[in-house]
A tleap script that builds the chain and sets N, CA, C and O, in Angstrom:
source leaprc.protein.ff14SB
mol = sequence {
  NMET ASN PHE GLY PRO GLN GLN MET GLY LYS
  TRP LEU ILE VAL ALA GLY VAL ILE ILE VAL
  LEU LEU GLY ALA LEU MET LEU LEU LEU GLY
  ARG ILE GLY LEU PHE LYS LEU PRO GLY ASP
  LEU GLU PHE GLY SER LYS ASN TRP ARG VAL
  TYR ILE PRO ILE ALA SER CYS ILE LEU LEU
  SER ILE LEU LEU THR LEU ILE MET TRP LEU
  ILE ASN PHE PHE ARG CARG
}
set mol.1.N position { 0.844 -1.177 0.000 }
set mol.1.CA position { 0.000 0.000 0.000 }
set mol.1.C position { 0.889 1.240 0.000 }
set mol.1.O position { 1.817 1.351 0.802 }
set mol.2.N position { 0.602 2.154 -0.890 }
set mol.2.CA position { 1.372 3.385 -1.013 }
set mol.2.C position { 0.807 4.427 -0.047 }
set mol.2.O position { -0.326 4.886 -0.195 }
set mol.3.N position { 1.616 4.785 0.935 }
set mol.3.CA position { 1.172 5.737 1.954 }
set mol.3.C position { 2.006 7.000 1.821 }
set mol.3.O position { 2.935 7.232 2.595 }
set mol.4.N position { 1.662 7.816 0.828 }
set mol.4.CA position { 2.394 9.039 0.555 }
set mol.4.C position { 1.749 10.235 1.207 }
set mol.4.O position { 0.813 10.101 1.995 }
set mol.5.N position { 2.255 11.409 0.873 }
set mol.5.CA position { 1.715 12.645 1.466 }
set mol.5.C position { 0.238 12.876 1.139 }
set mol.5.O position { -0.502 13.390 1.978 }
set mol.6.N position { -0.202 12.501 -0.070 }
set mol.6.CA position { -1.611 12.703 -0.417 }
set mol.6.C position { -2.518 11.836 0.450 }
set mol.6.O position { -3.563 12.284 0.922 }
set mol.7.N position { -2.102 10.587 0.650 }
set mol.7.CA position { -2.909 9.687 1.483 }
set mol.7.C position { -2.952 10.182 2.923 }
set mol.7.O position { -4.004 10.141 3.561 }
set mol.8.N position { -1.829 10.643 3.433 }
set mol.8.CA position { -1.774 11.177 4.791 }
set mol.8.C position { -2.662 12.412 4.916 }
set mol.8.O position { -3.347 12.584 5.924 }
set mol.9.N position { -2.656 13.267 3.905 }
set mol.9.CA position { -3.505 14.458 3.911 }
set mol.9.C position { -4.981 14.113 3.939 }
set mol.9.O position { -5.759 14.760 4.640 }
set mol.10.N position { -5.377 13.087 3.174 }
set mol.10.CA position { -6.773 12.654 3.172 }
set mol.10.C position { -7.193 12.150 4.550 }
set mol.10.O position { -8.284 12.463 5.026 }
set mol.11.N position { -6.320 11.367 5.188 }
set mol.11.CA position { -6.639 10.852 6.516 }
set mol.11.C position { -6.735 11.985 7.536 }
set mol.11.O position { -7.589 11.939 8.421 }
set mol.12.N position { -5.892 12.982 7.431 }
set mol.12.CA position { -5.956 14.112 8.353 }
set mol.12.C position { -7.236 14.915 8.168 }
set mol.12.O position { -7.821 15.388 9.143 }
set mol.13.N position { -7.674 15.072 6.919 }
set mol.13.CA position { -8.933 15.780 6.651 }
set mol.13.C position { -10.106 15.012 7.242 }
set mol.13.O position { -10.979 15.604 7.877 }
set mol.14.N position { -10.131 13.696 7.039 }
set mol.14.CA position { -11.208 12.871 7.589 }
set mol.14.C position { -11.201 12.941 9.118 }
set mol.14.O position { -12.260 13.068 9.734 }
set mol.15.N position { -10.023 12.860 9.734 }
set mol.15.CA position { -9.931 12.949 11.191 }
set mol.15.C position { -10.422 14.309 11.678 }
set mol.15.O position { -11.108 14.385 12.698 }
set mol.16.N position { -10.087 15.372 10.975 }
set mol.16.CA position { -10.541 16.710 11.358 }
set mol.16.C position { -12.044 16.855 11.268 }
set mol.16.O position { -12.662 17.456 12.147 }
set mol.17.N position { -12.642 16.313 10.217 }
set mol.17.CA position { -14.098 16.374 10.071 }
set mol.17.C position { -14.776 15.593 11.191 }
set mol.17.O position { -15.787 16.038 11.735 }
set mol.18.N position { -14.226 14.434 11.536 }
set mol.18.CA position { -14.805 13.640 12.619 }
set mol.18.C position { -14.710 14.391 13.947 }
set mol.18.O position { -15.659 14.379 14.731 }
set mol.19.N position { -13.584 15.038 14.205 }
set mol.19.CA position { -13.424 15.801 15.445 }
set mol.19.C position { -14.404 16.971 15.494 }
set mol.19.O position { -14.974 17.250 16.549 }
set mol.20.N position { -14.610 17.658 14.373 }
set mol.20.CA position { -15.560 18.773 14.328 }
set mol.20.C position { -16.980 18.268 14.584 }
set mol.20.O position { -17.735 18.893 15.330 }
set mol.21.N position { -17.346 17.146 13.973 }
set mol.21.CA position { -18.685 16.596 14.183 }
set mol.21.C position { -18.892 16.156 15.634 }
set mol.21.O position { -19.962 16.379 16.199 }
set mol.22.N position { -17.885 15.539 16.236 }
set mol.22.CA position { -17.996 15.155 17.639 }
set mol.22.C position { -18.108 16.382 18.544 }
set mol.22.O position { -18.859 16.362 19.519 }
set mol.23.N position { -17.376 17.436 18.235 }
set mol.23.CA position { -17.473 18.666 19.014 }
set mol.23.C position { -18.851 19.293 18.912 }
set mol.23.O position { -19.403 19.748 19.914 }
set mol.24.N position { -19.409 19.322 17.709 }
set mol.24.CA position { -20.757 19.867 17.526 }
set mol.24.C position { -21.790 19.021 18.262 }
set mol.24.O position { -22.740 19.553 18.836 }
set mol.25.N position { -21.603 17.700 18.244 }
set mol.25.CA position { -22.522 16.819 18.964 }
set mol.25.C position { -22.437 17.059 20.464 }
set mol.25.O position { -23.462 17.062 21.146 }
set mol.26.N position { -21.235 17.259 20.987 }
set mol.26.CA position { -21.065 17.530 22.412 }
set mol.26.C position { -21.742 18.847 22.793 }
set mol.26.O position { -22.381 18.930 23.842 }
set mol.27.N position { -21.611 19.875 21.955 }
set mol.27.CA position { -22.281 21.147 22.235 }
set mol.27.C position { -23.797 20.984 22.233 }
set mol.27.O position { -24.487 21.523 23.098 }
set mol.28.N position { -24.309 20.240 21.260 }
set mol.28.CA position { -25.756 20.026 21.172 }
set mol.28.C position { -26.267 19.240 22.372 }
set mol.28.O position { -27.287 19.599 22.961 }
set mol.29.N position { -25.568 18.173 22.738 }
set mol.29.CA position { -25.998 17.370 23.889 }
set mol.29.C position { -25.893 18.155 25.192 }
set mol.29.O position { -26.700 17.959 26.100 }
set mol.30.N position { -24.909 19.038 25.289 }
set mol.30.CA position { -24.788 19.876 26.479 }
set mol.30.C position { -25.924 20.873 26.597 }
set mol.30.O position { -26.371 21.187 27.700 }
set mol.31.N position { -26.389 21.368 25.467 }
set mol.31.CA position { -27.496 22.338 25.488 }
set mol.31.C position { -28.816 21.707 25.908 }
set mol.31.O position { -29.658 22.368 26.516 }
set mol.32.N position { -29.002 20.416 25.582 }
set mol.32.CA position { -30.258 19.775 25.968 }
set mol.32.C position { -30.185 19.195 27.372 }
set mol.32.O position { -31.161 18.617 27.851 }
set mol.33.N position { -29.033 19.340 28.047 }
set mol.33.CA position { -28.933 18.963 29.446 }
set mol.33.C position { -28.350 17.590 29.712 }
set mol.33.O position { -28.487 17.085 30.826 }
set mol.34.N position { -27.715 16.973 28.752 }
set mol.34.CA position { -27.182 15.633 28.977 }
set mol.34.C position { -26.091 15.629 30.034 }
set mol.34.O position { -26.031 14.701 30.841 }
set mol.35.N position { -25.240 16.622 30.055 }
set mol.35.CA position { -24.111 16.620 30.981 }
set mol.35.C position { -24.419 17.328 32.299 }
set mol.35.O position { -23.510 17.818 32.970 }
set mol.36.N position { -25.666 17.382 32.659 }
set mol.36.CA position { -26.099 17.931 33.953 }
set mol.36.C position { -27.036 16.957 34.655 }
set mol.36.O position { -27.972 17.378 35.335 }
set mol.37.N position { -26.796 15.670 34.496 }
set mol.37.CA position { -27.631 14.661 35.123 }
set mol.37.C position { -27.314 14.574 36.617 }
set mol.37.O position { -26.251 15.028 37.043 }
set mol.38.N position { -28.219 13.999 37.424 }
set mol.38.CA position { -27.992 13.934 38.867 }
set mol.38.C position { -26.734 13.168 39.281 }
set mol.38.O position { -26.170 13.471 40.333 }
set mol.39.N position { -26.276 12.202 38.508 }
set mol.39.CA position { -25.091 11.437 38.876 }
set mol.39.C position { -23.785 12.048 38.424 }
set mol.39.O position { -22.724 11.476 38.672 }
set mol.40.N position { -23.832 13.191 37.768 }
set mol.40.CA position { -22.617 13.866 37.319 }
set mol.40.C position { -22.062 14.717 38.460 }
set mol.40.O position { -22.769 15.545 39.034 }
set mol.41.N position { -20.806 14.503 38.771 }
set mol.41.CA position { -20.180 15.205 39.885 }
set mol.41.C position { -19.466 16.462 39.402 }
set mol.41.O position { -18.755 16.439 38.398 }
set mol.42.N position { -19.661 17.537 40.115 }
set mol.42.CA position { -18.986 18.796 39.794 }
set mol.42.C position { -18.642 19.490 41.112 }
set mol.42.O position { -19.522 19.782 41.922 }
set mol.43.N position { -17.376 19.741 41.306 }
set mol.43.CA position { -16.954 20.425 42.515 }
set mol.43.C position { -15.724 21.265 42.234 }
set mol.43.O position { -15.040 21.069 41.229 }
set mol.44.N position { -15.452 22.188 43.117 }
set mol.44.CA position { -14.304 23.064 42.944 }
set mol.44.C position { -14.463 24.300 43.809 }
set mol.44.O position { -15.295 24.355 44.714 }
set mol.45.N position { -13.636 25.286 43.502 }
set mol.45.CA position { -13.699 26.545 44.238 }
set mol.45.C position { -13.675 27.694 43.240 }
set mol.45.O position { -14.047 27.525 42.079 }
set mol.46.N position { -13.240 28.850 43.692 }
set mol.46.CA position { -13.250 30.038 42.844 }
set mol.46.C position { -12.310 29.902 41.649 }
set mol.46.O position { -12.641 30.364 40.556 }
set mol.47.N position { -11.160 29.284 41.830 }
set mol.47.CA position { -10.140 29.254 40.777 }
set mol.47.C position { -10.018 27.930 40.036 }
set mol.47.O position { -9.277 27.857 39.056 }
set mol.48.N position { -10.709 26.889 40.459 }
set mol.48.CA position { -10.609 25.606 39.772 }
set mol.48.C position { -11.931 24.863 39.858 }
set mol.48.O position { -12.749 25.111 40.743 }
set mol.49.N position { -12.120 23.945 38.916 }
set mol.49.CA position { -13.346 23.173 38.861 }
set mol.49.C position { -13.028 21.794 38.296 }
set mol.49.O position { -12.265 21.665 37.339 }
set mol.50.N position { -13.625 20.761 38.902 }
set mol.50.CA position { -13.482 19.389 38.429 }
set mol.50.C position { -14.875 18.870 38.095 }
set mol.50.O position { -15.802 18.994 38.895 }
set mol.51.N position { -15.014 18.291 36.913 }
set mol.51.CA position { -16.295 17.778 36.443 }
set mol.51.C position { -16.115 16.317 36.052 }
set mol.51.O position { -15.292 16.001 35.193 }
set mol.52.N position { -16.889 15.415 36.687 }
set mol.52.CA position { -16.807 13.989 36.407 }
set mol.52.C position { -18.207 13.517 35.986 }
set mol.52.O position { -19.077 13.334 36.837 }
set mol.53.N position { -18.427 13.318 34.680 }
set mol.53.CA position { -19.772 12.979 34.176 }
set mol.53.C position { -20.073 11.477 34.243 }
set mol.53.O position { -20.145 10.821 33.205 }
set mol.54.N position { -20.246 10.931 35.438 }
set mol.54.CA position { -20.460 9.494 35.604 }
set mol.54.C position { -21.788 9.054 34.977 }
set mol.54.O position { -21.806 8.121 34.173 }
set mol.55.N position { -22.877 9.699 35.325 }
set mol.55.CA position { -24.194 9.299 34.820 }
set mol.55.C position { -24.295 9.507 33.311 }
set mol.55.O position { -24.895 8.687 32.616 }
set mol.56.N position { -23.718 10.591 32.798 }
set mol.56.CA position { -23.751 10.845 31.358 }
set mol.56.C position { -22.975 9.778 30.601 }
set mol.56.O position { -23.409 9.341 29.536 }
set mol.57.N position { -21.838 9.355 31.132 }
set mol.57.CA position { -21.043 8.309 30.479 }
set mol.57.C position { -21.786 6.984 30.464 }
set mol.57.O position { -21.746 6.263 29.466 }
set mol.58.N position { -22.460 6.656 31.552 }
set mol.58.CA position { -23.229 5.413 31.594 }
set mol.58.C position { -24.378 5.457 30.596 }
set mol.58.O position { -24.623 4.477 29.891 }
set mol.59.N position { -25.080 6.577 30.529 }
set mol.59.CA position { -26.187 6.717 29.585 }
set mol.59.C position { -25.696 6.626 28.142 }
set mol.59.O position { -26.308 5.931 27.330 }
set mol.60.N position { -24.606 7.313 27.809 }
set mol.60.CA position { -24.055 7.235 26.459 }
set mol.60.C position { -23.586 5.828 26.127 }
set mol.60.O position { -23.747 5.376 24.993 }
set mol.61.N position { -23.016 5.140 27.083 }
set mol.61.CA position { -22.562 3.766 26.869 }
set mol.61.C position { -23.733 2.845 26.563 }
set mol.61.O position { -23.646 2.010 25.663 }
set mol.62.N position { -24.809 2.986 27.292 }
set mol.62.CA position { -25.995 2.159 27.046 }
set mol.62.C position { -26.575 2.450 25.674 }
set mol.62.O position { -26.924 1.525 24.941 }
set mol.63.N position { -26.684 3.728 25.315 }
set mol.63.CA position { -27.231 4.093 24.007 }
set mol.63.C position { -26.357 3.583 22.871 }
set mol.63.O position { -26.873 3.031 21.899 }
set mol.64.N position { -25.050 3.756 22.975 }
set mol.64.CA position { -24.158 3.279 21.925 }
set mol.64.C position { -24.151 1.757 21.837 }
set mol.64.O position { -24.036 1.207 20.741 }
set mol.65.N position { -24.270 1.069 22.967 }
set mol.65.CA position { -24.358 -0.387 22.951 }
set mol.65.C position { -25.618 -0.847 22.234 }
set mol.65.O position { -25.569 -1.781 21.433 }
set mol.66.N position { -26.742 -0.203 22.511 }
set mol.66.CA position { -27.986 -0.554 21.829 }
set mol.66.C position { -27.899 -0.292 20.329 }
set mol.66.O position { -28.350 -1.111 19.529 }
set mol.67.N position { -27.322 0.840 19.948 }
set mol.67.CA position { -27.176 1.157 18.525 }
set mol.67.C position { -26.291 0.137 17.828 }
set mol.67.O position { -26.625 -0.334 16.741 }
set mol.68.N position { -25.166 -0.210 18.442 }
set mol.68.CA position { -24.272 -1.195 17.832 }
set mol.68.C position { -24.917 -2.577 17.768 }
set mol.68.O position { -24.711 -3.318 16.807 }
set mol.69.N position { -25.703 -2.923 18.796 }
set mol.69.CA position { -26.391 -4.201 18.796 }
set mol.69.C position { -27.407 -4.255 17.658 }
set mol.69.O position { -27.511 -5.267 16.965 }
set mol.70.N position { -28.161 -3.160 17.462 }
set mol.70.CA position { -29.140 -3.115 16.374 }
set mol.70.C position { -28.468 -3.196 15.005 }
set mol.70.O position { -28.960 -3.884 14.110 }
set mol.71.N position { -27.348 -2.498 14.840 }
set mol.71.CA position { -26.628 -2.563 13.566 }
set mol.71.C position { -26.164 -3.993 13.310 }
set mol.71.O position { -26.315 -4.511 12.203 }
set mol.72.N position { -25.601 -4.628 14.333 }
set mol.72.CA position { -25.130 -6.008 14.183 }
set mol.72.C position { -26.295 -6.961 13.915 }
set mol.72.O position { -26.153 -7.893 13.124 }
set mol.73.N position { -27.443 -6.744 14.562 }
set mol.73.CA position { -28.604 -7.601 14.381 }
set mol.73.C position { -29.133 -7.533 12.942 }
set mol.73.O position { -29.472 -8.563 12.358 }
set mol.74.N position { -29.204 -6.333 12.375 }
set mol.74.CA position { -29.755 -6.184 11.032 }
set mol.74.C position { -28.748 -6.493 9.930 }
set mol.74.O position { -29.143 -6.632 8.773 }
set mol.75.N position { -27.473 -6.604 10.249 }
set mol.75.CA position { -26.461 -6.957 9.241 }
set mol.75.C position { -26.435 -8.463 8.986 }
set mol.75.O position { -25.931 -8.902 7.953 }
set mol.76.N position { -26.967 -9.251 9.905 }
set mol.76.CA position { -26.962 -10.712 9.724 }
set mol.76.C position { -27.893 -11.160 8.670 }
set mol.76.O position { -27.996 -12.358 8.407 }
savepdb mol mol.pdb
quit
């Protein structure tokens, strides 16, 4: 397989588009309140803040598992 500068450039463009789409999805999900669930921990003081989205990660994991299961089920 020839992996020259053009091929590397194409992969970088695809990676950039994926990162932009994931960022837009994160902004959209944040606006509808996904990352403010009761199990999400947020603490800190005036100069620092720590945010641990436990409940949001569990919910996203369940949703992605169901989506992947459905894709696998219908591909058979």
